[in-house]
C-alpha positions in Angstrom: -52.8 287.9 201.2 -56.3 286.0 200.7 -56.8 283.8 197.6 -56.7 285.8 195.0 -59.4 284.1 193.0 -61.8 284.4 195.4 -61.6 288.1 195.4 -63.1 291.0 192.9 -61.4 293.6 190.9 -62.2 296.9 192.2 -62.5 300.1 189.7 -59.5 301.6 189.1 -59.8 305.5 187.0 -55.9 305.8 187.5 -55.9 307.1 191.3 -53.6 304.5 192.7 -50.4 304.1 192.3 -48.8 301.4 190.4 -47.4 298.5 192.1 -43.4 298.8 193.0 -41.5 295.8 192.4 -41.9 294.1 195.9 -45.1 294.2 195.2 -45.0 292.8 192.3 -43.0 289.7 193.5 -45.2 289.2 196.7 -48.5 288.9 194.4 -46.5 287.1 191.7 -46.1 284.1 194.7 -49.6 283.9 194.9 -50.0 282.5 191.5 -49.9 278.9 190.3 -48.5 279.3 187.0 -44.6 281.1 186.3 -46.7 284.2 184.7 -43.9 286.8 183.0 -43.5 290.2 184.1 -42.4 292.6 181.4 -40.6 295.7 182.7 -42.4 295.8 185.9 -45.8 296.6 184.0 -47.5 293.9 182.7 -48.2 290.5 183.5 -48.1 288.0 180.3 -48.5 284.2 180.0 -49.1 281.7 177.0 -51.5 278.6 177.2 -51.3 276.6 174.7 -54.4 274.2 173.5 -54.7 270.9 171.1 -56.4 273.3 168.8 -58.3 276.0 167.6 -61.7 275.3 168.8 -60.2 274.8 171.9 -58.2 278.1 172.1 -61.0 280.1 171.3 -63.4 278.5 174.1 -60.6 279.4 176.8 -60.5 283.0 175.5 -64.5 282.9 175.5 -64.3 281.8 179.1 -62.0 284.6 179.6 -64.0 287.0 178.1 -67.2 286.2 180.5 -64.9 286.6 183.9 -63.3 290.0 182.6 -66.8 291.5 182.0 -68.1 290.1 185.7 -64.9 291.8 187.1 -64.8 294.8 184.8 -61.1 294.0 183.9 -60.0 293.2 180.4 -57.0 291.2 179.6 -54.9 292.1 176.2 -55.5 288.2 174.3 -53.6 287.7 171.1 -54.4 284.3 169.6 -52.2 282.1 167.8 -53.9 279.2 166.2 -53.8 276.8 169.8 -52.1 279.6 171.7 -53.7 282.3 173.7 -51.1 284.8 174.8 -53.0 286.8 177.8 -51.4 290.2 178.7 -52.1 291.8 182.2 -52.1 295.2 182.8 -53.9 298.5 184.3 -54.5 300.6 181.4 -55.4 303.9 183.6 -52.2 303.7 185.2 -49.8 302.1 182.7 -48.4 299.3 185.3 -50.0 296.7 187.6 -52.0 297.2 190.0 -53.8 293.9 192.4 -56.7 293.8 189.8 -54.3 292.2 187.4 -53.1 289.2 189.6 -57.0 288.8 190.7 -57.9 288.1 186.8 -54.6 286.2 186.6 -55.8 283.9 189.5 -59.2 283.6 188.0 -57.6 282.6 184.4 -55.4 279.8 186.0 -58.6 278.6 187.2 -59.8 278.0 183.9 -57.0 276.0 183.1 -57.4 273.9 186.3 -60.8 272.5 186.2 
């Protein structure tokens, strides 16, 4: 697999299958952080920041990337904690786009 953060999401209108558990594990190995896999349908990770302002700056950066990629995560904000859930709504499961976006989000905290 190539570096996920250098790849781009492809449009998905439900014309593909969800990833099987083996594919999910293979792609998960490409991520730097230990994202939780929920029911083989979603990726989830909680990022912690020093305060609300820092958390919101992070969320705004994610929004920019998500709009560029055309793939949008579910974002939950709890003061200084931001939980990201990634899944491809059109197929109600995981697709390569979810791992690409997870990798790009990881790069935000590494920089």
